[in-house]
N, C-alpha and C positions, 0 to 999 in steps of 0.2 A: 540416320536421317540427314546427315550432313550438318548437324548442329555441333559446333565446337564446344570443348569443355569450358572455355571462357564464357561463351554465351549461356551455357547451362547454369553457371553460378552467379550470374548478374541478377540481383533481386528485381522483381517485377518484370524485367525483360524476359526472363525464363518462363514466367507464368503466361505471358502473352503467347509464346510458342505452344505451350501446353493447351491453351484454350483454342488456338487455331487448329491444332491437330485433331482435337476432339469435337471440332465444329460447334463450339459454344460461344454465345455472345460475349463481347469484350467486357460488358459491365459485370460479368461474373468475377472480375478481378477484385471486387469488393470483398468477396468471401475469403480471399487470401491475405489482403493487405490490411484489413481492419479487423482487429482481434475480437470485437464484440459479436461478430457474425458467427457465433459458435454453432448455430443450427446447420450451417452449411458444411461443417467438417465431415460428418458422416455422409452427407449427400454427395460432396465432391469426391470422396474416396470411392463411393459406389459408382459414381458417374464415370470415373476413369476406368473402372473395372469393366463396365458394360460398353462404353463407346470406344475406348482406346483398344482394349483387348478383345472386344466382341463377344464377351461371355455373358449371354443372356438366358441360358437354360436354367430351369429351376434347380437342377443339380449343382451347377456352378454357384448360383446365388446362395444356396443352402450351405455349401462348403465355405463360401466367403464369410457368412455370418457365424458359422460354427467355429471358424478359426479366428474370429474377431479381426478379420481383414488380412490375416497372415497368408491366406491362399493366393493373394495377388502377387506376393513375393515368389511363391513357388512357380506361378505361371511366367513371371517375368524372367526368372533366371534358369528355369529348367530346360528351356528350348529357345532357339533363335526366333525372333519375331520376323514375320514376313512383312517388312516395311513397305513393300510395293503395294500392298492392299490398303495402305493408309492414304487417304486422299488429302493432300495439303492444299487448301484453298486460300487465296488472298482475299481479303475483304476491304471494301472501301471505307474510308474515314476511320481507319484503325487508330491513327494517331490522335484524332480528336476524341474518340471514345475513351482511350486510355487517359488522356488529359482530364476529361470530364470526371472520370472515376476517381482519379487522384485528388482533384480539387475538392470534390464533394466530401470525400473521406477526410481530407485534411481540415476542411471547415468544421465538420462534425467534431473531430478530435480537438480542435482548437477552441471552438466557441460553445459547444453544447455539453458533451460528455466525453471523458477520457478514461481509458483503462489503466489500472495500476496493479502491481503485484506487491504483496506484503513480504519483505525480505527478512525482517527481524522479529524478535519476540517481544518488542516493547509494548505491544497492545494486547498481549494475552492476559486474561482469557476472553477478550471480546473479539479480536481479530487474530488469526493464527498465521504462522509462517506457511506460505503456500496458498493463501487465500488470494483470489484474483477478483478485484473489485472494480466497479464503475463509479466514477466521481462526477457528480453534476457540477458544472461551472456556472450555472445560472441561479442556483438557490440563494447563494449569498451575494449575488450581483456579479454579472460577467465582467471580468477584468480584461480589458483590451490588451493585446500583446504590446510589450514595450520594445522588444527587439524584432522588428518585422522581417529582417533579412536573416534567414536561417535555413538549415537543411530540414525539409519536412519530416515529420514523425520522429524527430530526435528532441531531446530536452536541452542538454548543455554540452555534451561531448560525443565524439564518435571514436571508435576503436579505443575507448578508455581514457584518452588524454587530450586529443585535439578538440578545440572548441567548435561547436556546430553552428555558431551564430556570429554575426558581426556586431560588435558592441558600440562602435563609434557612431552609428546611426540609430537613434532611439526616438520613439514617440513618447510624449508626456503621459504620465499615469492617468488613467481614466477608468472608472467602474460604473456600470449601469446600476439602476436601482435594484435592490434585492427582492426576491420573492418572499424570503423570510429572513429575519435577523438571526445571528448566531445565538443559540440558547445555551444556557449553562448545562453541561454534560453532553453537548453535541460532540461527535467525532468529526474532526476537521483536518483537511489536507492543506498545508501551507508551505511556503518557501522558508527554508531554514535561515533565520536572520544572521547567524554567525558564519555562514559559508564564505570564507575569505578567498576561495578560488574563483568565485563568480560575483562580480559587483552589481550586475544588473538584477533587479528584484525577481523578474519572472524566469531567470535562468539559474537561480540558486537551487540547491538540492531540495527535493520534495520530502517533507516529513508528514507523518500522520499521528496525531495525539488526540486526547480528549480535552475539550475546553472546560476547565474546572472553575475559571475565574473570568468574569466579564469586566469591562471598564467600570471603575468605581467600586469594585469589590475589595474586601480585605481578606487575604489568604493567610492561613496558619496551619501548621501540622504539629500535632502533639501525639507522642507514642505511635507514630505511623498513621494516625487518623487525620484526615483532612477536615478543616473547618473553614466555612465560607461565611463571612460576616458573623462570626462567632457561633454559627450553627453547624452541626455535624453534617457531612455530605449526605445527600439523599438522591435517589433516582426512582421516579415514578412511585413515590411513597414507600419504597422498600430500602432497607439499609444498603448503601452502595458497596459495602465490602463483599457482597455476594459475588461480584464479578472481578474485583481487583485481585492481583497476585502479589504476594510478598515472599520473602525468604523464610522458610521454616527449617528448624533444626530437629532432626529425628534421631533417637537412640533406641536400638533394639538389643535384646538379650538372646544369646545362644544361636539364633538363626538370623541371617541377613535378610534384608528386604528383597522381595521378588521384583527386581527392577524391570525385568521383561514384562511382567504382568502389568506394572504401572504404565509402561509405555504403550503396550498393545491395547489395554482395556480402559485406561483412564486418560489417554492422550496427554500424558505428562512427559515432557522432554528434558527439561533442565534438572538433571539429577547428578549431584556431585558426591562421590564417596570421600568423606573426610579422613576416615581411618578406622582401625579395628584394634581393640585392646581388651584382653581378658574375656574373650568371647562376647564382647560388646561392640556393636557396629554403629558408626556415626555417619549421618548423611546431611547434606544441605540441598533442599528441594524448593523450587518455585511452585507455590500452590495458592489456590483460592481458599477462602475459609471453608467453603463447602467441601472441597476435595480433601482438606486436612481432616475434617470430621469423618469423611468416608474412609480414609486410610486408618484412622484410629480405630474404627469399628471393624475393619477387615483383618487387621493383624493383631493377634492377642499378645505377642511378645514385645510390643512397643512400650518402652519405659517412659518416654516422654516425646511429645511433638509440640513445639512452641515456635512462635515468631522470633526471628532474629532482628532485633531493633538496636540501632546505634544508641549509646547513652546520650543524655541531654548535654553533657559537658564536652562531648567529642565534636571537634570542628573539622569539617571536610574542606580541604583547600580549594577544591574545584567548585564549591557551591556558590550560587549567586544570592546576594551580592558579596563581594569579597570583604574580609575583615569583620564580618558580623558574627562569626562563631556558630553558624547554623550547620545542620546536616540534613540528610534526606528524610529523617524521621522526626526531627525537631526543627521546625522552619517557621520563620515569621514572628509576629504579624507583618505582612507586606501589603501595601496599598497598590492597586493596579490603576495607573493613570487613565483618565478619560479626556477626550477632546474638550478644551476650554478650561481645564484645571490650571490654576496659577500656583506654581510650586515655589516656595522659598528655599533657595539652595543654601546648604551649609557644608562644612567639611565632612560630615557623616553621610548625609543622603546623596552627595554627589556621586558616590559609587553606584547608587541605584539609577540615577537619572542621566548620567554622563552619556551612555549609549543612545538614549532617546534624543538628547540634544544634537548629537552628531548625526543620527539617522534623519533628523528633521532639517539637516542642512546648515547647522550652526558650527562656528568655531569658538571654542571655549578654553579659557586658561584661568589660573588662579593668581591673583596678585594680593599678597598680604591678607587683609581681612575681607576681601571681596572677590567676585568673579567678573571676568571680562568676557562678554558674549558678543561676538561680531564687532570687536574693538570698542564696545561700550560697557562701562561698568554697570553691572546689574545683578542683584542677588535674587531677582524674581524672574520666572520664566513661565510663559503660557503654552501649555501642551497643545500641539497642532493635530494630533491623530488619536484615535482610540487604540487601546492596547489590550491584549488577552494573555491569560496565563494557561499554558498547556501542560498536561501531565499524561504519561503513559499509564495504562491500566496495570502493566507489570511494574509495580511501583519500585521494586528494588533492582530493576534491570532496564532502565529507561533514561536516555539522555533527553531531558525536557527542561521546562522553564525554571526548575529548581537549580539547574546548572548553568544556563546561559541567558535567562531573563525573559522579557516580554516579547510577544509577537505583534508587530504593528499591523493595522488593518489592511494596509496595501500589500501585505505578504500572503493574505488569504487566497487560496486556490479554489477550493470547493468543498462540497458535502458528499461523502461516500453514501451511496444509496442502495447498492446491490452487490451481492457476491454471486458471480456467475459460474465460478469454478473454484474448487478447493482440493488441493492435493497434499497429502501427507508424504513428504519425501525425507530422505536421509539428509540431515542438515550439514553433515560433513562432506557429503558427496551428492548434491542435489541432482546432478545429471545422470545418476544411476537410475535409468527409467524402469528397470526391472523391480526396483523396490518401491515404486510409487503406489500409493493407495488413495483412492478417491474417498473424500469425506462426503458421502451421499446426503447426510443430514444438513450439510451447509450449502450444497450446490443449488443455485437458483433460489437463494433466499435473500430477504432484505437484510441490511447490515444490522438493524436493531433486533433481528431474529423473530419478528412478529408474523411475517408472512413467508410462505414457501410456494414457489412456482415449479417445483421439480415435476409434479404430475403433468403439468402442461407440456413441459419439455419432453417427457417420455411419451406422451400421446403424440406429439409432433413427430418423433422418431418412428413410432409405430406406423403412422400413416405413410411416411416416406418409404419405410422398408416394405410395407404392403404394396405400395405402388410399384416398386422395382421387382418384387417377387411375382406379382400377378398381372400387372398391366403394362409393364415396360415392353415396348416393341423393339425389334432389331433395328439398329441404326442403318440408315441408307448408305 
């Protein structure tokens, strides 16, 4: 068709050619460049098949669906296309249509809802690796962009290392009034406060954790159990440990665990074989309490299955704050600052509040028995922002507030509301598409798991397929 290889690989530009060739309106570019338009995926593939290749007979469409789309590859590569039959028409105002589509999609992405993928297991078992979620930016109050000059549809880097934004020109921080406040136990997307590679707030790496502590709360962890204001954590009236994961040690006799069964049937991924001695097998597995009970009931040769908790007197060097001697399972009590609090600084709590003072734009140093804040001697400081304490549901495999401290209110991005796709892939080789498995029970569900819209999605696909199979006319 006279389209060079370079033109074919330019993002968006190559889609424009495809739409022109198949005589489709330019606004269809939405379905390619904005990932939440999942409904268009099957439709686009079918439309290429009928309009571009001219295959509209019931036999062709039947083979297309029977092969799950593979038939299109056979047609494409089995014989040479008669390109002379393809009418290539120029359309007026193409440039303005493309610009409109990109601007509208960018505005939606920036100001209303943004898609994210879950890359790590820190939120299992609430959110799984391979979950694709939509995050509302207006629930907790829309935060206006601080770095307006950037490459659209990128966060902070391109090609892995170059910054995709210009940091020297920044707008002041501003957030609209929220639809709802952050509630205890909400899952929240926020910018990682300790991201040293990006100093601008809205360009710091995106993290997702559960907000277990609100401004003014007192957090403590005893024997791996979280306490908030001296009360054991709860969720909707049920013990919270139903969802959280921790490390369990398992010992079996004579017969090893059926690891393949655990991965295939119980969706358990983090399984480490510690060793084997005298026909006894030792494992370390990330489990919820519910799955631990199920495993105990499934395998009769289990000698023990128990949580692996760090001892109280063991101090983790990386824990927050430093020099307090805490660890992931024995932590606190720690007070979460709220806006307006007046803190009396001393040599012990300065490790807790130093980052807060710096984050709020102060210069601080210690002189003998007092602190100097912005060149004034002052042992008292008034907190300017609200702060939150975030933890991953995978309690023993999560980098969270236990390790790096509080999340300031201006770092909040939004509220996850919807899982529109969920794929179980090989974590060591996620690009191996042949091993992908769809988690149908998670697709088109709300993040809290209370509602599922998969039936509406399947009905939508059925209507579209019926349209192509019985009512689609030959293209002119």
